[in-house]
C-alpha positions as CSV (number, residue, x, y, z in Angstrom):
1,M,96.9,160.3,-27.9
2,D,97.2,156.6,-28.0
3,I,94.3,154.6,-26.7
4,P,95.6,151.4,-24.9
5,D,94.7,148.3,-26.8
6,A,93.2,145.3,-24.9
7,T,96.3,143.3,-25.8
8,D,98.5,145.8,-24.0
9,S,97.1,145.1,-20.6
10,D,98.9,142.9,-18.0
11,Q,95.9,140.6,-17.6
12,P,95.2,137.8,-20.2
13,D,92.1,138.0,-22.3
14,R,89.4,135.7,-20.7
15,R,88.5,134.5,-24.2
16,D,91.9,132.9,-24.5
17,Q,91.5,130.8,-21.4
18,A,90.2,127.3,-22.0
19,L,87.1,126.3,-20.0
20,P,87.1,123.1,-17.9
21,E,85.5,119.9,-19.2
22,G,82.1,120.9,-17.8
23,G,82.0,124.1,-19.8
24,C,81.9,126.4,-16.8
25,E,84.6,127.9,-14.6
26,A,85.0,126.5,-11.1
27,E,86.1,129.0,-8.4
28,G,88.2,127.7,-5.5
29,E,89.1,129.4,-2.3
30,G,90.0,133.0,-2.7
31,G,88.5,133.2,-6.1
32,R,91.2,131.2,-7.8
33,R,90.4,128.7,-10.4
34,S,90.8,125.1,-9.2
35,E,89.9,122.8,-12.1
36,L,92.3,120.4,-13.7
37,T,94.1,121.3,-16.9
38,P,93.3,118.9,-19.8
39,R,96.8,117.3,-19.4
40,Q,96.2,116.8,-15.7
41,A,92.8,115.3,-16.4
42,R,94.3,112.8,-18.9
43,V,97.1,111.8,-16.6
44,L,94.6,111.3,-13.8
45,R,92.3,109.2,-15.9
46,V,95.2,107.0,-17.2
47,A,96.4,106.5,-13.6
48,L,92.9,105.7,-12.4
49,A,92.3,103.2,-15.2
50,S,95.8,101.6,-14.6
51,V,95.0,101.1,-10.9
52,M,91.6,99.6,-11.7
53,M,93.3,97.4,-14.3
54,A,95.7,96.1,-11.6
55,A,92.8,95.6,-9.2
56,M,90.8,93.6,-11.8
57,A,93.9,91.4,-12.5
58,V,94.2,90.7,-8.8
59,L,90.5,89.8,-8.5
60,L,90.8,87.6,-11.6
61,V,93.7,85.7,-10.0
62,L,91.8,85.3,-6.7
63,R,88.6,84.2,-8.4
64,L,90.5,81.7,-10.6
65,A,92.2,80.3,-7.5
66,S,88.8,79.6,-5.9
67,R,86.8,78.5,-8.9
68,G,88.3,78.0,-12.4
69,S,85.5,79.0,-14.7
70,V,85.4,80.3,-18.3
71,L,82.8,82.8,-17.1
72,V,85.2,84.2,-14.5
73,V,87.8,84.7,-17.2
74,G,85.2,86.3,-19.5
75,V,83.9,88.8,-17.0
76,Y,87.3,89.9,-15.7
77,G,88.9,89.7,-19.1
78,A,86.3,92.1,-20.4
79,A,87.0,94.4,-17.4
80,L,90.7,94.4,-18.2
81,I,90.0,95.2,-21.9
82,L,87.7,98.0,-20.8
83,C,90.5,99.5,-18.6
84,G,92.8,99.4,-21.6
85,V,90.2,101.1,-23.8
86,V,89.8,103.8,-21.2
87,I,93.5,104.4,-21.1
88,E,93.6,104.8,-24.8
89,L,90.6,107.1,-24.7
90,A,92.3,109.3,-22.1
91,R,95.5,109.4,-24.0
92,N,93.5,110.7,-27.0
93,G,91.7,113.4,-25.1
94,R,88.4,111.7,-24.5
95,T,88.6,111.9,-20.8
96,R,84.9,112.3,-20.0
97,L,83.8,109.5,-22.2
98,G,86.5,107.3,-20.7
99,S,85.4,108.2,-17.1
100,W,81.8,107.3,-17.8
101,L,82.9,104.1,-19.6
102,L,85.2,103.1,-16.7
103,G,82.5,103.7,-14.1
104,I,79.7,102.0,-15.8
105,G,81.8,99.1,-17.2
106,L,83.4,98.2,-13.9
107,T,80.2,98.5,-12.1
108,A,78.6,96.1,-14.7
109,A,81.6,93.7,-14.3
110,L,81.3,93.6,-10.5
111,A,77.5,93.2,-10.8
112,A,78.0,90.3,-13.2
113,D,80.5,88.7,-10.8
114,W,78.0,89.0,-8.0
115,L,75.0,87.9,-10.0
116,L,76.3,85.4,-12.5
117,L,79.3,83.7,-10.9
118,P,78.9,81.1,-8.2
């Protein structure tokens, strides 16, 4: 008598499945997993950082048109560099770090614009 091995079953071994970034599984409707794959998360972070980079460039142009200041260039230039760093972090698999950096950095740039710039 052969005893069926765990590898013979039709269902994949749960140990082989990668957990989402948070370390726990998320259940969607109907009990199906609904988290992003690591590749989808990287693509999403790169797209988000690219959109934010374009938005910062537009804000830089608008602010320079109204008031040409070195401080304006410094604040928005730092925000543009930050978006580029986040894109590289996401491409290298550091999506959570990039997300936090993008959120905190752009919030700080907009707060600096509101507080420091005339």
